[in-house]
C-alpha positions in Angstrom: -179.2 -305.2 70.1 -182.7 -304.4 68.8 -184.4 -301.1 69.2 -186.7 -302.2 72.1 -183.8 -303.5 74.1 -181.9 -300.2 73.5 -184.8 -298.2 74.8 -185.2 -300.4 77.9 -181.5 -300.1 78.7 -181.6 -296.3 78.2 -184.6 -296.0 80.5 -182.9 -298.2 83.2 -179.7 -296.2 83.1 -181.7 -292.9 83.2 -183.7 -294.1 86.2 -180.4 -294.9 88.0 -179.0 -291.5 87.3 -182.3 -289.9 88.4 -181.9 -291.7 91.7 -178.4 -290.4 92.0 -179.8 -286.9 91.5 -182.2 -287.3 94.4 -179.6 -288.8 96.6 -177.1 -286.0 95.9 -179.3 -283.4 97.5 -179.5 -285.2 100.8 -175.9 -286.4 100.9 -173.7 -283.5 99.6 -172.9 -280.4 101.4 -169.6 -278.6 100.7 -169.4 -276.8 104.0 -170.0 -279.7 106.4 -167.8 -278.9 109.5 -167.2 -282.6 110.3 -165.1 -282.9 107.1 -162.6 -280.2 108.1 -158.9 -281.0 108.4 -156.2 -279.1 110.3 -154.3 -276.8 107.9 -150.6 -276.1 107.9 -148.4 -274.0 105.5 -144.9 -274.1 104.1 -143.0 -271.6 101.9 -140.4 -272.3 99.3 -138.2 -270.2 97.0 -137.8 -272.2 93.9 -135.3 -271.5 91.2 -135.8 -272.2 87.5 -132.3 -272.3 86.1 -133.5 -272.7 82.5 -135.3 -269.3 82.7 -133.0 -267.7 85.2 -136.1 -267.0 87.3 -137.2 -267.4 90.9 -140.6 -268.6 91.9 -141.7 -268.0 95.5 -144.6 -270.2 96.6 -146.8 -270.7 99.7 -148.5 -274.1 100.1 -151.6 -274.8 102.2 -152.0 -278.5 103.0 -154.3 -280.6 105.2 -152.8 -282.8 107.9 -153.8 -286.1 106.4 -151.6 -289.2 106.4 -153.7 -292.0 104.9 -154.1 -290.9 101.2 -152.5 -289.0 98.4 -154.0 -285.5 97.9 -155.2 -283.6 94.8 -153.5 -280.3 94.1 -154.6 -276.8 93.1 -152.1 -274.4 91.6 -153.2 -270.8 92.3 -152.1 -267.8 90.2 -152.6 -264.3 91.8 -153.8 -261.2 90.0 -151.7 -258.2 88.9 -149.9 -256.8 92.0 -150.6 -259.8 94.2 -148.3 -262.2 95.9 -148.2 -265.8 97.3 -149.7 -264.5 100.6 -152.9 -263.4 98.9 -156.2 -265.3 98.5 -155.6 -266.9 101.9 -159.4 -267.5 102.4 -159.4 -269.8 99.4 -156.1 -271.6 100.2 -157.2 -272.4 103.8 -160.7 -273.4 102.8 -159.6 -275.8 100.1 -156.9 -277.3 102.2 -159.3 -277.8 105.1 -161.3 -280.0 102.7 -158.5 -282.2 101.6 -156.6 -280.3 98.9 -153.1 -279.0 98.6 -153.3 -275.4 97.5 -150.1 -274.1 96.0 -150.0 -270.3 95.7 -147.4 -268.9 93.3 -145.8 -265.5 93.2 -145.1 -264.3 89.6 -142.2 -262.0 89.7 -142.6 -259.0 87.4 -146.4 -258.8 87.9 -146.5 -259.3 91.7 -146.7 -256.6 94.5 -143.4 -255.1 93.4 -145.2 -253.4 90.6 -146.9 -251.0 93.0 -144.9 -250.9 96.2 -143.0 -247.6 96.7 -144.2 -246.4 93.2 -145.3 -242.8 92.7 -147.3 -243.7 89.6 -149.0 -246.9 90.7 -151.7 -247.3 88.0 -149.2 -246.5 85.2 -146.8 -249.2 86.7 -149.7 -251.6 86.9 -150.7 -251.1 83.3 -147.1 -251.5 82.0 -146.8 -254.8 83.9 -150.2 -256.0 82.5 -149.1 -255.2 79.0 -145.8 -257.0 79.3 -145.5 -259.9 76.8 -142.6 -261.2 79.0 -144.9 -261.4 82.1 -147.7 -263.0 80.0 -145.4 -265.8 78.8 -143.6 -266.4 82.2 -146.9 -266.8 84.1 -148.1 -270.1 82.5 -144.5 -271.3 82.4 -144.3 -270.7 86.2 -147.3 -273.1 86.6 -145.6 -275.9 84.6 -142.4 -275.4 86.5 -144.3 -275.5 89.8 -145.8 -278.9 88.8 -142.3 -280.1 88.1 -141.2 -279.0 91.6 -144.2 -280.6 93.2 -143.1 -283.9 91.6 -139.8 -283.5 93.3 -141.4 -282.7 96.6 -143.6 -285.8 96.3 -140.5 -288.0 95.8 -138.0 -286.4 98.2 -139.1 -283.6 100.5 -141.1 -283.5 103.8 -143.8 -282.6 104.8 -145.4 -283.4 101.4 -143.3 -286.4 100.5 -145.5 -289.2 99.2 -148.7 -287.2 99.9 -149.4 -285.7 96.4 -151.6 -287.2 93.8 -150.0 -286.0 90.5 -152.9 -287.4 88.4 -155.3 -284.9 90.0 -154.2 -281.3 89.4 -156.4 -278.3 89.1 -155.4 -274.7 88.4 -157.1 -271.5 89.5 -156.5 -267.8 89.2 -157.9 -264.3 89.4 -157.6 -261.4 86.9 -154.1 -261.7 85.4 -154.2 -265.1 87.1 -157.4 -265.8 85.1 -155.3 -265.2 82.0 -152.7 -267.6 83.4 -155.4 -270.2 83.8 -156.7 -269.9 80.2 -153.1 -270.0 78.8 -152.1 -273.1 80.7 -155.2 -275.1 79.8 -155.0 -274.4 76.0 -155.7 -270.9 74.9 -154.4 -270.5 71.3 -152.2 -267.5 70.7 -151.5 -266.0 67.3 -148.3 -264.1 66.5 -148.1 -261.1 64.3 -146.9 -263.4 61.4 -149.9 -265.6 61.8 -148.2 -268.5 63.6 -150.3 -270.3 66.3 -149.0 -271.7 69.6 -150.2 -272.7 73.0 -148.6 -273.1 76.4 -150.9 -275.8 77.5 -149.9 -278.3 80.2 -151.7 -281.6 79.8 -151.2 -282.5 83.4 -154.0 -280.1 84.4 -157.4 -281.7 84.7 -159.7 -278.9 85.7 -159.6 -275.1 86.0 -161.3 -272.1 87.7 -160.9 -268.7 86.1 -162.0 -265.6 88.1 -162.5 -262.3 86.2 -160.4 -263.6 83.4 -159.5 -260.9 80.8 -160.9 -261.1 77.2 -158.4 -260.7 74.4 -158.9 -257.7 72.1 -159.5 -258.2 68.4 -159.2 -262.0 68.6 -161.2 -264.8 67.1 -162.5 -266.2 70.4 -163.6 -269.5 68.9 -160.0 -270.0 67.7 -158.5 -268.7 70.9 -160.6 -270.9 73.3 -162.4 -273.5 71.2 -159.8 -276.1 71.6 -159.9 -276.2 75.4 -161.0 -279.7 76.5 -161.1 -279.7 80.3 -163.9 -278.6 82.7 -163.7 -275.0 83.7 -165.6 -272.8 86.2 -165.8 -269.2 85.1 -166.5 -266.5 87.8 -167.3 -262.8 87.5 -169.7 -260.2 88.8 -172.1 -257.6 87.4 -169.7 -254.8 88.5 -166.6 -256.6 87.3 -164.8 -253.6 85.6 -161.2 -254.0 84.8 -158.8 -251.8 86.7 -156.2 -251.6 83.9 -158.1 -252.2 80.6 -161.4 -251.4 79.0 -163.0 -254.8 79.6 -166.6 -254.5 80.7 -168.5 -256.8 83.0 -170.8 -258.2 80.3 -167.7 -259.3 78.3 -166.4 -261.5 81.0 -168.7 -264.3 80.0 -167.3 -264.5 76.5 -164.7 -267.2 77.5 -167.5 -269.4 78.8 -169.5 -268.8 75.7 -166.7 -269.9 73.4 -165.6 -273.1 75.0 -167.6 -276.3 74.2 -165.2 -279.2 74.5 -166.0 -280.0 78.1 -168.4 -279.1 80.9 -168.4 -275.4 81.6 -169.9 -273.4 84.5 -170.5 -269.7 84.9 -171.1 -267.8 88.1 -172.1 -264.1 87.9 -172.4 -262.5 91.3 -175.0 -259.8 91.5 -173.1 -256.7 92.7 -169.8 -258.5 92.6 -166.9 -256.3 91.5 -163.4 -257.1 90.3 -161.9 -257.3 93.8 -164.5 -259.6 95.4 -162.4 -262.6 94.6 -159.2 -261.3 96.1 -160.3 -261.5 99.7 -159.0 -258.1 100.7 -160.4 -254.5 100.5 -158.8 -251.1 100.6 -162.2 -249.5 100.7 -164.3 -251.5 103.1 -167.6 -249.9 102.0 -167.3 -251.6 98.6 -167.1 -255.0 100.2 -170.2 -255.1 102.4 -171.4 -258.3 100.7 -168.0 -259.9 100.5 -168.6 -262.4 103.4 -171.7 -263.7 101.6 -169.9 -263.9 98.3 -166.8 -265.5 99.8 -168.9 -268.3 101.3 -170.6 -268.9 98.0 -167.3 -268.9 96.2 -165.8 -271.3 98.6 -168.7 -273.7 98.4 -169.0 -273.8 94.6 -165.3 -274.0 94.0 -165.0 -276.9 96.4 -167.9 -278.7 94.8 -166.3 -278.1 91.4 -163.0 -279.6 92.5 -164.7 -282.6 94.0 -166.7 -283.2 90.9 -163.8 -282.8 88.4 -160.7 -283.9 90.4 -162.3 -286.7 92.5 -165.2 -287.8 90.3 -167.7 -287.2 93.1 -171.1 -287.8 91.5 -173.2 -286.1 94.3 -171.0 -283.0 94.0 -171.4 -282.9 90.2 -175.2 -283.3 90.6 -175.2 -280.5 93.2 -173.7 -278.2 90.5 -176.2 -279.3 87.9 -179.6 -279.6 89.7 -181.8 -276.6 90.4 -182.2 -277.4 94.1 -178.4 -277.7 94.4 -176.0 -274.7 94.2 -178.5 -272.7 92.1 -180.9 -272.8 95.1 -178.1 -271.9 97.6 -177.1 -268.9 95.4 -180.6 -267.5 95.2 -180.8 -263.8 94.3 -177.0 -263.4 95.0 -176.2 -264.2 91.4 -176.9 -266.2 88.3 -175.6 -269.7 87.5 -175.2 -271.3 84.1 -173.7 -274.6 83.0 -173.3 -276.5 79.7 -171.8 -279.7 78.3 -173.8 -282.1 80.5 -171.5 -284.6 82.3 -174.3 -287.1 82.5 -175.3 -289.9 80.2 -174.8 -289.6 76.5 -176.1 -291.7 73.6 -172.6 -293.1 73.2 -173.2 -295.4 76.2 -176.1 -297.1 74.5 -174.9 -300.3 72.8 
């Protein structure tokens, strides 16, 4: 093909994509009430015999009978449980996703219940190598169990699309997310390994921790799936010395796929959890939660369902960035649109 024909083809494709951008803003709205589904829940107590380990789960699912549904595996923060982050589980399920909330024994609410030295107990659980390894393995085991449910067990039998799986998590759950999508770990002897599960297609990391004294390019540079990173300007760690400004470093060091970064102005570490001990610290939580629900839903639709209007809403200035306004900053990189490789 000669140069002039290449230019004409490129301009034609670009014009088409430009039209899609314009259409996206009139056709996509992540919070449309007419798209809501009834949500039901079910709990299981799964047993991983190979690890001699139990895995409690709570599953939010929409009442839909005519199609297989994409899935989201959710990993709670340190001291959490399968019953936490309900606002996310119900929201995602009401929009057509199966949201599977895990409870990681050893770093769940047992680390603080009935403890006299709560913070010390929390720090010990966070520093546990055993907990750090078990968490991503819990995610892979959960996917194995979901395959069984899809084959054999009501009410989800035949309703799960195992080709469209996302993972999300907060705090220690953010670590879990990065570990399961390909973070590289280096042992004291210099050996490298990952716990990546290739069945996962997209990820959301909320307040993910930043490893100390690590080569971040080596740790995160091999990640090749879309990821939405979320933090806040007041996102101080409760159990380590990670500062709010450092939370963006994971986003900065991943370049193998489209990446998004939401920084909530005035958002702290607990804004993503959906609960507050001190209500005065969460006065803006309702606003933040609505933004979190909308942007995460758009991200799942763009990455797990190839929804072009949803992806454009994430990328264009009069999409999510306009909705966010002064409540935060929004960054993205690794354009999912046309590349020179499509030009013959």
